[in-house]
N, C-alpha and C positions, 0 to 999 in steps of 0.2 A: 464503538464497535461498528463494523460494516453492517448496515441494514439491521439495526438493533431490533426493531419490531418484528420483522420476519424471523430473525434468529430465535427470539424468545418464544414466538408462537410455535415454531417447528420443534423447539426443545420440549415444550409442554406436551405436544402430540406424542413425541417419542417416550416421554415419561409415562404416559398412559399405557403404552405397550410394555415398557420395562417393569412397571409396578403391577401389571395385571396378574391375577392368580392363574388364569388360563386364557388362551386366544380363541375367540369364537367369531362368528359372522357379525354379530351386533357390535363387538368392539372394533373390528376391522372397518366397518362402515362408519362408525363414529370417528375413528382416527382419520379416515380418508376425507370426511367432511371438514374436520379441523384443518387438515393440510390444504384443502381447496380454499377455505376461507382465508388462511394465512397468505397463500400465494396470490389470490385475487386482490386482497387488500394491499399487497406490495406491488400491484400493477403488472404482474406477470400476465402475458397473453392468455386470454380465456381458453382458446382452443388447445394451447399447449398444456394448460393446467388440467383440463378435462382428459386429455390424452394420457398424461403422466399418472394422474390419480386413478383413472380407470385401470391402468396397467398394474398399479400398486394393489388395488382391490382384487383383481383377477389372480395375480400371482400369489398374494397372501392367502387366498382361499383354496387354491388348487395345488400349489407347489409343496412338496414335502421337504422338511429341513434335512440338511446333510447330516451324516453320522456325527454324533458328538455335539451337535448344535441344538439348543432349545428352540421351541416355537417362537418365543419372544425375540431371541437373537436373530432368528430367521426373518421375521417380519421387519425388524429394524434394518437388517441388511438390504431387504428389498426396497424399503423407503429410501435408503441412502443411494442405492444404484439408480433408482428412477429419478430422484432429484438431480443426479448428475447429468441426466439427459437435457434438463433445462439449460445447463451451462454449456452444452455443445461439445464438440470435439476439441481436443487440446493440441496446440502446436506452439513452437517457439520461433521467434524471429532469429534467423541464423546470424552468427557473428562472422560476417564476411564483408567484402566490398559490395556496396549496393546503393541503390537510389530509393528513397522512401518519400511517397507523396501523402500529405496529410489533408483529409477532407472532412467537412462537417459544417453545420450551421453556425451562425454568429453566436458568440457567448457560450460555446460548449467547452472552452478551455483549450482550443487547438494550438494557439501560439505558445502558451506556457508548456503544454504537453510536448511540443516540438523541442523546446529547450530541455525538458526532462529526459526526452529520448536521446538527445545529443549527449547529455551528461552520462546516461546509462552506457552508451557505446564507448565514450572516452575512458570510463572506469574499467571497461573490458579490454583496454589497450588499443582501440582503433581510433584513427583520426576522424573527426566529424566536421561538417560544414553546414550552415543553415542558409536557405534562400528565402528571402522575404517576398513572396509572390502575392501577398494581399495588397491589392492596389486600391481598395475601396474604403477600408476602415481607417479613419484618421489616426495617425501616429502608430500604425501597425508596425512599420519599419523600425521606428524608434524603440518600441517595446521589445521587439525581437533582438535588436542591437544591444539593449541593456541586458537582456538575458544572456546573450552571447558573451558579453564582457564578464558577467558574474561567473560563468562556467569555463571561461577561457576558450571559447569556440568561435571561429570567424563567421561573420554574417555578410552575405552579399544582398544588396538591395539598391533601389534607385527611386527615392520618393517622388522624383519628377516624371518618371515613366508611368504611363497609365495602361500600358498593355502588358498584362501578366506574362504572356508567352515570351515576350522579348526579354523580360527579367530572368525567366527560367533558363532560356538559351544562354544568356551571358553568364549566369550563375554557374551553370554546368561547365562552362569553359574555365571559369575562375577556379573551380574545385576539381579540376581534371585529375589531380594526384591525390585527392582525399578519399579515404576509405568509405565513409558513409555520408551521403549527401541527403539532407532532409529538406523537403520543399513545403513551406507553410502557405497554403492557398487561402483564397478569400472565403468568407462565409456570408450569409445573409440572414435576415430575420425569418425567412421562410424559403421554401424550395422554389425559387424563381427560375424561369427559363434561362435567363442570362447567366446565372450561377452554374447551372448544369452545363451550358454550352462552354463556358470558360474552363471548367475543370476537365471537360472532354478534350479540349484543345491542348491544355497543359499536359494531360496524360499522354497524348500522342507524341508531344515533343520530349517529355521527360523519359518515356519508356521505363517507368519505375518498376523495380522488382517487387515492391510492396506498396499497396494503396490502402492506407489505414483510416478507417472512419472513427472520428473522435466524437463521443456522445456523453452528455451530462447525465449523471445517475438520476436526476430529477425529471427527465424528459417525459416519463409516463407512457400512456398508450399511443402517443404519436411516434414512439420509437420505431415501430414496425414500418409504417409508410415511409418515414425518413430513410431508414436503412435500405429499404427496397429501391428508392429513387437513386440513391448514391451508388448502389450496387449495379443497377441497370446502366448508369452512366460510365463508371470506370472499373467495374468488376472488383469490388472491395475484397482484399485478401485477409484483413484482420480488423478487429474492433478494439478501441481503447476506451474504457469507461472512466470518466473523471468524477471527482468529488464524492467518492464512495465513503469518505470519512464523515460525511455530514448526516443529517437526519432524513435524507431522501429515501423514498421507498425502494428505488433501484431496480425493481423487478422488470419494468418496461425496457430499460436499457439492456438488462441481462438477457431477456428473451428476444431482443432484436436480432440476435445471432441466427435465430430460426428463419428470419426473413432474408438474410444474406448468405446463409450456409458458410459464413466466414467466422472463425472462432475468435473469442476474446483473447488478446495477446498480452495486454497490460491493463492494470487498474491504477488510477490516481488515488492515493490514500492520505493526502494532506496538501497544504499550501506550498511547502518548500519544494525546491527543484529536485531534491533527492527522493521525494515521496512518490515514487513510481515503482510498482511491483510487477514482476512477471506473473501472469495469471496462470495458476495451477488449479484445475477444477477440484481435485481431491483436497488440496490444502484449503481452498476457499470454503468448500462445503464443511470440512472439519471444523473450521473456525466458526462458521455460521451455526453449527449444531453444538458448539461448546466443547468440542473434542480437542481444541488447541491446534497449533501448527508449529511444532518445535523446529522443523527444517527451516522455515522462513525466519524464525527467531535467530537461529544459529547463523544464517546468512547475513542478517543485519549485524550481529555481533562481529562476524568475520570482516564485514566491510568497515565497521567502526574501528576494528583492530588494525586495519591497514595503515592507519595514521601512526607515525613513528612515536609521537608523544604518548598516545594511548597504549601502544605496546610496551613502552618503557615503564609507564605507570603500573600496568598489570604485572610486569616482571618484579618490580619493587614490592608490590603487594604479595606476590607469591613467595618472596623471600622474607616476608614478615614486616616490611616497612609500610606503615599506614599512618600518615599525618593528615592534617586538613588539606595539604597540597594534593595528596593522592585522592582524597575524597572529592576535591574540586574537579580534578581531571576525570574522575569517575562519572561525575554528573555531566561533564562536557561530553563524554563518550555516549552516555545515555541519550543526551539531546540529539546527537548525530544519528541515532538509531530510529528517530521518528517519534510521533506522539506516544505518550505513556499508555494511553488507552489501547492503541494498536499492539504495543508490546505485551501488555498483560493478557489480552485476549488470545495471544499466541500460545499461552501456557495452558495445557489441558486442565479443564475443570473450572477455570476462572471466569469464562464468559457468563455474564449475567449475575455473577456472585458479588461484584463490586459495583456499587451504585455510581451514577454519574457525579453526584455530589462528592462522594469519597474520592473519586478519581480527580476531580477538579481541585479539591483541597490538597491532595498529595502533590499535584502538578504545581500548585501555588507555592507550597512549602519548598519544593526543590528549587523553584525560581528564586525565592527570597534567600534561601541558604547561600546561593552563589553571590547575591548582592551583599549579604552580611560578610562573607569571606573576602569580598573585594575591599571591605573596610578594615581588614586586619593587616598588620605588618607581616613581612616575610618571617620574622622571628616567631610571631604568634602562630602562624600557620604551621611552622615546623615544630613548635612546642606548645600544643594545645593545653597541656597541664598548667601552663603559666597564665592562662586567661582566667583571672579571678575578678572579683567585684568591680574594681576601678576600670580594668580593661574592658569588661563587659559593657559598662556604661558608655565608655568612649566609642567602642565599636557600634553600639546601638545608635548613638547620636550620628555617627558617620553614615550608617546605612538607612537612617530614618525609620527605625523600628523600635519597638518596646524591648527593654532588656530581657523580658521573658522569652522573646523569640531567639535571642542569642543563646540563652540557656537551653532552649529546645534544640537548637542546632548542635550544641556540645553534647547533649544527651544522645541525639541521633548518631553523632560521631562515635561516642563510646560504645554504643550498641553495635554499630557496624564494625568497629575494631575487634570486638569480642568474637563476632561472627567470622571475620576473616582469619583471626588467630586460630579458631577451631578448625576452619577449612584447611589452612596451611599446615596445621599440626597433623592432619590426616595424610600420611605420606602417599598412599595410593591415589587419593583424589588430587593431591598436589602434582604427582607425576603425570596424571592424565591431562591436567590443565596446562602444564608446562610443555607437554608433547604437542598439544594443539597449537601452542605458540612457537613451536619449532625450537625450543630451548630445553635440552635434556641435561644440562650441567647442574646436577642436583647435589653437589658436594655439601 
């Protein structure tokens, strides 16, 4: 889960309020101290923490609950509203013709994020082009070129040219007819004067609509000064935080928006190029506090369902057909939706309920289930009932697993089949699902 430690600490603080017999000054001050400790431990800016928690205490002790709202609900609402302030204002990068300039220090994930952003726009129906303007890091052009090939987006660069401004000028000419042009600029290990001068010159030439600061979630308390320096140089319009899927505290990067007054627009949630999410303050905080994020989950399902094979699989399942072939396709679709951990924490009430060990074990099983099915014949996948002792042994040998794991897969298949049968037998539920897929032929 994004920022596990902070999320758990905040959930514990909210539980104190939710389970209290009554709300008094002592409880409010105790909860405020818990929230302060949690935020400071997560590297959120000290002044920001003090300002937010002071406001929580003042409001909790002076404001009266609205009609029909209990004092506990009122205090939880105040905490939620004040925590939102740490995340800053919300805005989206518009889906239109534009130029985007990426800035940030070396090692923050700028080049990979440039590719993720290009993929995001192409999925939305816009053409995209990438300009490799990092002339200092060895193989920077080759890395961006490989990313471009993976997502079918053209890349302009010239490894022999050492003046980034020249590359940007030529790249803009090359992509004159392209909807979204993304410029990947150079980074450094620290905020050196030549880095700042270079991005200032590129900014003048590019006349970018968006100037996005890319920042690693693990950057810590240095996030503020870094953000301020980039903002002073090019007037940052948005922040992208990378590697929020890891164990990083993340609070420093989150609170860096206070230094730039530029909102977080995207977050990186994994290593794959598809692992980029639009940042929604309410959704992010809901996930952090264990309230889930059904909207994001449904968006991921919708994106995965855009694949024709996935749609066909779902239609078969809704009409009662579920063999191992459909289960394999189902696992493929889940894989396209991102890490299992991220998916489960989007479901209300699951955050913090499933241990990392259980999550890893489930992920491992799903991975091996696909390998086991790869060792089966088409006939066996179409007719799982025929997979008896001798076939189980042969499949196990082919997959390099113990026969017990093949039996475990078959048991999982039978359980899934019963669940799907019960679901498709419910006509109302079936009609809703089919409607979502644009198929109302329910004869």
